[in-house]
C-alpha positions as CSV (number, residue, x, y, z in Angstrom):
1,M,70.1,-126.5,66.8
2,K,68.4,-128.0,63.8
3,V,69.4,-131.3,62.4
4,I,69.6,-131.5,58.7
5,R,68.7,-135.0,57.4
6,S,70.7,-136.5,54.6
7,R,69.5,-136.6,51.0
8,Q,69.3,-140.4,51.2
9,D,67.1,-140.3,54.4
10,I,64.8,-137.7,52.7
11,E,64.5,-139.7,49.6
12,M,63.9,-143.0,51.4
13,D,61.1,-141.5,53.5
14,F,59.5,-140.1,50.4
15,M,59.7,-143.4,48.6
16,R,58.2,-145.2,51.6
17,A,55.3,-142.7,51.7
18,C,54.8,-143.1,48.0
19,K,54.8,-146.9,48.3
20,Q,52.2,-146.7,51.1
21,S,50.1,-144.4,49.0
22,E,50.3,-146.8,46.0
23,E,49.3,-149.7,48.2
24,L,46.2,-147.9,49.5
25,M,45.3,-147.1,45.9
26,E,45.6,-150.7,45.0
27,I,43.4,-151.7,47.9
28,S,40.9,-149.0,46.9
29,S,40.8,-150.4,43.3
30,G,40.3,-153.9,44.6
31,L,37.3,-152.7,46.7
32,V,35.8,-151.0,43.7
33,K,36.2,-154.2,41.6
34,L,34.7,-156.3,44.4
35,A,31.8,-153.9,44.9
36,G,31.3,-153.6,41.2
37,S,31.5,-156.5,38.9
38,G,32.4,-159.1,41.6
39,L,29.5,-158.6,43.8
40,E,27.1,-157.8,41.0
41,D,27.8,-161.1,39.2
42,T,27.2,-163.0,42.4
43,M,24.0,-161.1,43.1
44,L,22.7,-161.8,39.5
45,L,23.2,-165.5,40.0
46,L,21.4,-165.5,43.4
47,R,18.5,-163.5,42.0
48,R,17.8,-166.2,39.5
49,S,16.9,-168.7,42.2
50,Y,16.6,-167.0,45.6
51,R,13.2,-165.2,45.8
52,G,10.7,-164.1,48.4
53,S,10.5,-161.6,51.3
54,L,13.7,-162.9,52.9
55,A,15.5,-162.7,49.6
56,D,14.4,-159.0,49.2
57,L,15.9,-158.2,52.7
58,F,19.1,-160.0,51.7
59,Y,19.4,-158.1,48.4
60,K,18.8,-154.7,50.2
61,K,21.5,-155.6,52.7
62,A,23.8,-156.6,49.9
63,D,23.1,-153.2,48.2
64,R,24.0,-151.4,51.4
65,I,27.2,-153.4,51.7
66,K,28.1,-152.5,48.1
67,E,27.5,-148.8,48.9
68,E,29.7,-149.1,52.0
69,L,32.5,-150.8,50.0
70,M,32.4,-148.0,47.4
71,E,32.5,-145.4,50.2
72,D,35.4,-147.1,51.8
73,A,37.2,-147.3,48.5
74,E,36.7,-143.6,48.0
75,E,38.0,-142.8,51.5
76,L,41.1,-145.0,50.9
77,S,41.7,-143.1,47.7
78,R,41.4,-139.8,49.4
79,V,43.8,-140.9,52.2
80,A,46.3,-142.2,49.6
81,G,46.1,-138.8,47.8
82,A,46.7,-137.0,51.1
83,I,49.6,-139.2,52.0
84,Y,51.2,-138.5,48.6
85,S,50.5,-134.8,48.8
86,M,52.0,-134.5,52.3
87,A,55.0,-136.6,51.4
88,N,55.6,-134.4,48.4
89,L,55.4,-131.2,50.5
90,V,57.7,-132.6,53.1
91,Y,60.1,-133.9,50.5
92,E,60.3,-130.5,48.7
93,S,60.7,-128.6,52.0
94,E,63.4,-130.9,53.2
95,M,65.3,-130.8,50.0
96,K,65.1,-127.1,49.8
97,A,66.4,-126.9,53.4
98,L,69.2,-129.3,52.6
99,L,70.3,-127.2,49.6
100,T,69.9,-123.9,51.5
101,L,71.5,-124.9,54.8
102,G,73.6,-127.8,53.7
């Protein structure tokens, strides 16, 4: 026997998933800003006074960190999109079942 969920339960679950997706997108945007202008401004200030072989190693590591932050931001964005897409598919399927069977 299949249990049909209420319209309210379906809508609440969809709204929760959308909220989670939005939160991940906000985190992703924050990482992009941090890796972009935030880190870049700091590195420009450091480059003015911190020089030498150790400084070069530091800057290379900072560049790798920047790349990793951007990759993480892209991955979070993909996850957020997947959450939204799946939530939308589930929502549409459950609403269709509710209308058909309910």
